C-alpha positions as CSV (number, residue, x, y, z in Angstrom):
1,M,0.8,-20.8,-9.3
2,S,4.4,-20.5,-8.1
3,D,6.0,-17.1,-7.9
4,V,9.2,-18.6,-9.6
5,A,7.9,-19.9,-12.9
6,V,5.2,-17.8,-14.6
7,P,3.9,-18.6,-18.1
8,A,4.4,-15.8,-20.6
9,E,0.6,-15.3,-21.1
10,R,0.2,-14.7,-17.3
11,R,3.2,-12.5,-16.8
12,W,1.2,-9.2,-16.9
13,T,-1.0,-10.5,-14.2
14,Y,2.0,-11.6,-12.1
15,V,3.5,-8.1,-12.4
16,A,0.3,-6.4,-11.6
17,V,-0.2,-8.4,-8.5
18,W,3.3,-7.7,-7.4
19,I,2.7,-4.0,-7.9
20,F,-0.5,-4.2,-5.8
21,R,1.3,-6.1,-3.1
22,G,4.1,-3.5,-3.2
23,L,1.6,-0.7,-2.8
24,L,-0.5,-2.4,-0.1
25,A,2.3,-3.6,2.2
26,P,3.7,-0.1,3.0
27,A,0.2,1.4,3.2
28,F,-0.8,-1.2,5.9
29,L,2.6,-1.0,7.6
30,A,2.0,2.8,8.0
31,A,-1.7,2.4,9.0
32,G,-0.8,-0.3,11.6
33,G,2.1,1.8,12.8
34,V,0.1,4.9,13.5
35,K,-2.4,2.8,15.4
36,L,0.3,1.1,17.5
37,Y,2.2,4.4,18.1
38,G,-1.0,6.0,19.4
39,V,-1.4,9.0,17.1
40,P,-4.1,11.1,18.7
41,M,-6.4,11.0,15.7
42,M,-6.3,7.2,15.9
43,V,-6.9,7.2,19.7
44,D,-9.9,9.5,19.2
45,E,-11.3,7.4,16.3
46,F,-11.1,4.2,18.2
47,H,-12.6,5.9,21.3
48,H,-15.5,6.9,19.0
49,I,-15.9,3.3,17.8
50,G,-16.5,2.4,21.4
51,L,-14.7,-0.9,21.7
52,G,-11.7,0.4,23.7
53,Q,-8.1,1.0,22.9
54,W,-7.3,-2.7,22.9
55,F,-9.1,-2.8,19.6
56,R,-6.8,-0.2,18.2
57,Y,-3.8,-2.3,19.2
58,L,-5.3,-5.4,17.8
59,T,-6.2,-3.7,14.5
60,G,-2.8,-2.2,14.1
61,S,-1.0,-5.5,14.9
62,L,-3.2,-7.4,12.4
63,E,-2.5,-4.7,9.7
64,I,1.2,-5.1,10.2
65,I,1.0,-8.9,10.2
66,G,-1.0,-8.7,7.0
67,A,1.4,-6.3,5.4
68,I,4.4,-8.6,6.1
69,L,2.5,-11.6,4.8
70,L,1.8,-9.7,1.6
71,L,5.5,-9.5,1.0
72,L,6.1,-13.2,1.4
73,P,5.2,-14.9,-1.9
74,R,3.8,-18.1,-0.4
75,K,1.8,-16.2,2.3
76,A,0.5,-13.3,0.3
77,G,-2.9,-14.8,-0.2
78,F,-3.4,-15.2,3.5
79,G,-2.1,-11.7,4.2
80,A,-4.7,-10.5,1.6
81,L,-7.5,-12.5,3.3
82,L,-6.6,-11.1,6.7
83,L,-6.6,-7.5,5.3
84,I,-9.9,-8.1,3.5
85,C,-11.5,-8.9,6.8
86,I,-10.1,-5.7,8.3
87,M,-11.2,-3.6,5.4
88,I,-14.7,-5.0,5.5
89,G,-14.8,-3.9,9.1
90,A,-13.4,-0.5,8.2
91,V,-16.0,0.0,5.5
92,I,-18.8,-1.0,7.9
93,T,-17.4,1.2,10.6
94,H,-17.2,4.2,8.3
95,L,-20.7,3.7,7.0
96,F,-22.5,3.1,10.3
97,V,-20.3,4.3,13.2
98,I,-17.8,7.0,12.7
99,G,-18.9,8.5,9.4
100,G,-16.4,9.9,6.9
101,S,-15.7,8.4,3.5
102,P,-15.4,4.7,3.2
103,V,-13.8,5.0,-0.3
104,P,-10.2,4.6,0.8
105,A,-11.1,1.4,2.7
106,M,-13.1,0.2,-0.3
107,V,-10.1,0.7,-2.6
108,L,-7.8,-1.2,-0.2
109,L,-10.5,-3.9,0.0
110,V,-10.7,-4.3,-3.8
111,L,-6.9,-4.4,-4.2
112,N,-6.6,-7.1,-1.5
113,V,-9.4,-9.0,-3.2
114,L,-7.4,-9.0,-6.4
115,V,-4.3,-10.3,-4.6
116,A,-6.3,-13.0,-2.8
117,Y,-8.0,-14.0,-6.1
118,S,-4.6,-14.3,-7.8
119,K,-3.5,-16.6,-5.0
120,R,-6.7,-18.6,-4.9
121,E,-5.0,-21.9,-5.8
122,E,-2.4,-21.6,-3.0
123,I,-5.2,-20.6,-0.5
124,A,-7.3,-23.6,-1.6
125,S,-4.5,-26.1,-1.4
126,L,-3.6,-25.1,2.1
127,A,-7.3,-25.0,3.1
128,R,-7.6,-28.6,1.9
129,A,-4.8,-29.6,4.1
130,F,-6.9,-28.7,7.2
């Protein structure tokens, strides 16, 4: 489905997905930014994960890339897929490594799943090209 011409019966879905994208993008820009900036809490958290600080930089960079892709109509599905992968890792990390509540990561995961689902036709068409 193109972001330009939307049938009247799907308009509410279109608006809801734009709202989700509009909420997710700044959230992931901020989350990626604090990781790249080196906020002490993030440094400590990634130290506890045990993969090294390179993983903090990688995660922060991928979150920012995903956020930017969410804002690009033809790339939003791929941004959502990227962020889904990150959020699955975040949920698993909260459950089995660092503790704390996985609920915020789960909410972000579900919202990204909704965006990716709404963009499934675009994702499938590009996947077929490969």
